[in-house]
C-alpha positions in Angstrom: 199.4 86.8 101.9 202.3 87.2 99.5 200.2 88.4 96.5 197.6 90.4 98.3 196.6 93.4 96.2 197.5 91.8 92.9 194.6 91.8 90.4 194.5 89.1 87.8 192.0 88.6 84.9 191.8 85.0 83.8 190.1 84.3 80.4 188.3 81.0 81.0 190.0 78.0 79.5 190.9 74.4 80.3 193.7 72.9 82.5 196.8 75.1 82.2 195.3 78.6 82.5 192.9 77.7 85.4 195.9 76.2 87.3 197.9 79.3 86.7 195.1 81.4 88.0 194.6 79.2 91.0 198.3 79.4 91.9 198.0 83.1 92.0 194.7 83.0 93.9 196.1 80.6 96.5 198.8 83.1 97.4 196.4 86.0 97.8 195.8 87.5 94.3 192.3 88.7 93.4 191.6 86.5 90.4 188.5 87.3 88.2 187.6 84.7 85.7 185.9 85.8 82.5 183.4 83.1 81.5 181.3 82.6 78.4 177.5 82.9 78.9 177.0 79.2 78.3 180.3 77.3 78.3 180.3 73.8 76.8 182.5 72.4 79.5 182.8 73.2 83.2 185.4 75.9 84.0 185.2 75.1 87.8 188.1 72.6 87.8 191.0 74.4 89.5 188.7 77.4 90.4 189.0 77.8 94.1 189.1 81.3 95.4 188.3 83.0 92.1 185.5 85.3 91.1 183.4 84.6 88.0 181.9 87.1 85.6 179.9 85.8 82.6 180.3 88.0 79.5 179.3 87.7 75.8 182.5 88.5 73.9 180.7 88.3 70.6 179.1 91.6 71.4 181.0 95.0 71.5 179.4 95.8 74.8 180.9 92.6 76.3 184.3 93.3 74.9 184.1 96.8 76.4 183.4 95.3 79.8 186.6 93.2 79.6 188.6 96.2 78.4 187.5 98.3 81.4 188.2 95.4 83.7 191.7 94.9 82.3 192.4 98.6 82.7 192.2 98.0 86.5 194.3 94.9 86.5 198.0 93.9 86.9 197.8 90.7 84.9 195.7 89.0 82.3 196.0 85.3 81.4 194.6 84.1 78.1 194.6 80.5 76.9 193.6 80.8 73.2 195.4 80.2 69.9 197.4 83.2 68.6 195.1 85.8 67.0 191.9 85.0 68.9 192.3 87.8 71.4 193.3 90.2 68.6 190.2 89.4 66.6 188.2 90.2 69.7 189.9 93.5 70.0 191.6 92.4 73.2 195.1 91.8 72.0 198.2 93.1 73.8 198.5 96.1 71.5 195.0 97.3 72.5 195.1 96.4 76.2 198.6 97.5 77.0 198.1 100.9 75.3 195.8 102.0 78.1 197.5 100.0 80.9 201.2 100.4 80.5 202.0 98.2 83.5 199.9 95.3 82.3 201.5 91.8 82.3 199.8 90.0 79.4 200.4 86.3 79.8 199.6 84.1 76.8 199.4 80.4 77.4 199.3 78.4 74.2 200.3 75.0 72.9 203.0 75.9 70.4 203.6 79.6 71.2 202.8 82.9 69.5 205.1 82.3 66.5 206.4 79.4 64.3 204.9 77.2 61.7 202.8 75.2 64.2 201.5 78.1 66.3 198.0 77.7 64.9 197.9 73.9 65.2 195.6 72.1 67.7 197.1 69.8 70.3 197.1 68.4 73.8 199.7 67.6 76.4 200.7 64.3 74.6 201.3 66.2 71.3 203.4 68.9 73.0 205.6 66.4 74.9 206.0 64.4 71.7 207.2 67.4 69.8 210.0 68.1 72.4 211.6 64.6 72.0 210.8 63.9 75.7 208.0 61.4 75.0 210.5 59.2 73.1 212.3 58.7 76.5 209.2 57.8 78.5 208.0 54.2 78.7 209.1 50.6 79.3 211.4 48.6 77.1 209.7 47.1 74.1 206.6 49.1 74.6 205.2 52.3 73.0 206.1 55.7 74.6 203.9 56.3 77.6 202.6 59.9 78.4 202.6 60.9 82.1 198.9 61.9 82.1 198.7 65.6 81.2 201.1 66.8 83.9 204.3 67.6 82.0 203.2 70.1 79.3 199.9 71.4 80.7 201.1 72.0 84.3 204.9 71.7 84.8 205.8 73.3 81.4 202.6 75.4 81.1 200.9 76.7 84.2 203.9 76.8 86.6 206.4 78.3 84.1 203.7 80.8 83.0 203.4 81.9 86.6 207.2 82.1 86.8 207.1 84.4 83.8 204.4 86.5 85.3 206.5 86.9 88.5 209.6 87.9 86.6 207.6 90.4 84.6 206.1 91.9 87.7 209.6 92.2 89.3 210.8 93.8 86.1 207.9 96.3 86.3 209.1 97.4 89.8 212.3 98.5 88.1 210.9 100.0 84.8 207.2 100.7 85.4 206.5 98.8 82.2 204.5 95.7 81.6 205.2 93.1 79.0 203.9 90.1 77.1 204.7 86.6 78.5 204.7 84.1 75.7 204.3 80.8 77.6 204.2 77.9 75.1 203.4 74.5 76.6 205.8 72.8 74.1 208.7 75.1 75.1 207.9 74.7 78.7 207.7 70.9 78.6 211.2 70.9 77.0 212.6 73.3 79.6 211.1 71.4 82.5 212.9 68.3 81.1 216.3 70.0 80.9 217.9 67.4 83.1 217.2 64.7 80.5 219.0 66.8 77.8 221.8 68.0 80.0 222.6 64.6 81.5 222.8 63.1 78.0 225.6 65.6 77.4 227.3 65.5 80.7 226.7 62.0 82.0 226.0 59.8 79.0 226.4 56.6 81.0 223.1 57.5 82.6 221.4 56.7 79.3 223.4 53.9 77.7 220.5 52.1 76.2 217.1 52.5 74.4 213.9 53.6 76.1 213.2 51.6 79.3 216.8 50.3 79.6 218.4 53.0 81.6 218.9 54.2 85.2 215.8 56.3 85.6 213.3 55.0 83.0 212.4 51.6 84.5 215.4 49.8 83.1 217.2 49.8 86.5 215.9 47.2 89.0 216.6 49.4 92.0 214.6 52.3 90.5 211.3 50.7 89.7 208.0 49.6 91.2 207.1 46.0 92.3 203.9 44.2 92.9 203.2 42.8 96.4 201.3 39.7 97.3 198.1 41.7 97.8 198.3 43.3 94.3 199.6 46.6 95.7 202.9 48.2 94.8 206.1 49.4 96.3 208.4 52.1 94.8 212.1 51.5 95.0 214.6 54.3 94.4 217.8 52.9 96.0 220.3 54.3 93.6 223.2 55.1 95.9 225.3 52.3 97.4 224.2 52.9 100.9 220.5 52.8 100.0 221.1 49.7 97.8 222.6 48.0 100.8 219.6 48.9 102.9 217.3 47.6 100.2 219.0 44.2 100.2 218.8 44.1 103.9 215.1 44.7 103.9 214.6 42.1 101.2 216.8 39.7 103.1 219.1 39.3 100.2 222.9 39.5 99.9 225.3 40.8 97.3 226.6 37.2 97.0 223.2 36.1 95.6 223.0 38.8 93.0 225.0 40.2 90.1 227.0 43.4 90.8 224.8 46.4 91.3 226.2 48.4 88.3 226.4 45.5 85.9 223.9 46.8 83.4 224.1 43.6 81.3 222.6 41.6 84.3 220.0 44.1 85.6 217.3 41.8 84.3 218.5 39.0 86.6 218.3 41.4 89.6 214.9 42.6 88.6 213.5 39.0 88.6 214.9 38.4 92.1 213.4 41.6 93.4 210.1 40.9 91.7 209.8 37.5 93.2 210.8 38.7 96.7 208.4 41.6 96.8 205.6 39.3 95.6 206.1 37.2 98.8 204.6 39.8 101.2 201.8 42.3 101.4 202.4 46.0 100.9 201.7 46.6 104.6 204.3 44.0 105.6 206.9 45.7 103.3 206.0 49.1 104.7 206.6 47.8 108.2 209.9 46.2 107.3 211.3 49.2 105.5 210.1 51.7 108.1 213.2 50.8 110.1 215.6 51.2 107.1 216.7 54.2 105.1 216.5 52.5 101.8 214.4 54.8 99.6 211.5 52.3 99.5 207.9 53.6 99.9 204.4 52.3 99.2 202.5 53.4 96.1 199.6 55.2 97.8 196.1 55.9 96.5 194.8 59.4 96.7 192.8 58.8 99.9 195.8 57.0 101.5 198.1 59.9 100.6 195.7 62.4 102.2 195.6 60.3 105.4 199.3 59.5 105.7 200.8 60.8 108.9 203.7 62.7 107.2 201.4 64.3 104.7 198.8 65.3 107.4 201.6 66.8 109.6 202.6 69.0 106.6 199.0 69.9 105.8 199.7 68.6 102.3 196.0 68.1 101.4 192.8 70.1 101.8 189.7 68.2 102.7 186.8 68.5 100.2 183.4 67.7 101.7 182.0 64.7 100.0 184.9 64.4 97.6 188.6 63.6 97.2 191.0 65.8 99.2 193.0 68.2 97.0 196.7 69.3 97.3 197.4 72.4 99.4 199.5 75.1 97.9 203.3 74.6 97.8 205.8 76.0 98.6 205.1 77.1 102.2 206.2 80.7 103.0 207.3 81.5 106.5 206.3 85.2 106.7 203.4 85.4 104.2 201.7 82.0 104.4 198.7 81.4 102.2 195.2 81.2 103.6 193.4 79.3 100.9 189.9 80.4 99.9 188.2 77.1 99.1 184.9 78.3 97.7 184.2 77.5 94.0 182.4 80.3 92.1 179.2 79.7 90.3 179.1 80.8 86.7 178.6 84.5 86.7 178.3 84.7 90.5 180.2 88.0 90.7 179.1 89.7 87.5 177.0 92.4 89.1 179.6 93.0 91.8 182.4 93.5 89.3 180.2 95.7 87.0 179.4 97.9 89.9 183.1 98.3 90.8 183.7 99.3 87.1 181.1 102.1 87.4 178.1 100.4 85.8 175.0 101.5 87.6 172.2 99.1 88.4 170.0 100.2 85.5 172.7 99.7 82.9 173.7 96.3 84.3 170.0 95.2 84.0 170.0 96.3 80.4 173.2 94.3 79.7 171.6 91.3 81.3 168.4 91.7 79.3 170.4 92.0 76.1 172.3 88.8 76.8 175.6 90.7 77.1 176.2 89.3 80.6 174.8 86.5 82.7 174.5 86.0 86.4 174.5 82.9 88.6 171.2 81.2 88.9 
């Protein structure tokens, strides 16, 4: 696998840092998650393929274990507010001094500097601070956040891993590690660059307020429509040839409708499309549009997506016994494909194994366990 031999230490956190660790694990990295002794929330979301050690970081002996562990690693990922790792004695100054090649990735909401660096927040707050949230939502309604995908994962986890990859490549040239300051707010803005750039370069794409433009639900041929069985179809027929195919599938003609690009009459087209889609079931529309290249697709549920013939042919989802299938790693590499390790670690499952690799003998490990410096899986 592409990242075989890469050793990553992941300080346990929620959402962005676990996904960053899982991305690396999926492609072959050895990811060791450092858990608290008794975490308040489960850290096993986005945990497949990782190892877990349970360490008390409030004790000097626990901090020493992490220091020794990081000395053997290529990458550390930490998800705390700025200053937390420094107060633990695990900041980049301390850890990089003994491991010059260490890539120290810091995932935080507002970054390591700036007036808001110590402020609490969640995805909705970070996206709001970029200006992007002001663009998301339907006309006449409040801005609508796209779950926690944009800042936590697109702008956070994925761009953090991109930063790690760039830092690792740089290390091959210089032998020197570095700090990756991955702020979810910065990343959400960067991941949304198209919105900003298109405003400058193609202002006609955004002539109106939120929900009145080409890509934000204002356009009748870039929207979703309810079917007669209360399901939905997704329409993305922007280009003229796809729009023509859309009308063919709906059994409508240009003569019945206002001109495609007449923004002032989009509402009339939307009403016609809405009424037409409401006349058939989703399955009937799927059958009808299966013969047309119109950029019209069903809005699938998770189970339906996992069972769809195209998705199964691509191996897009991994089965989870007794649960909902989960997405497989992407992209697919031709020469070094991933071989996903699907096991989920129990809290502290690998504590003794890792301590042994670090040179702790059995007697010392038992002392640390008795002293509540470490914990092991029950």
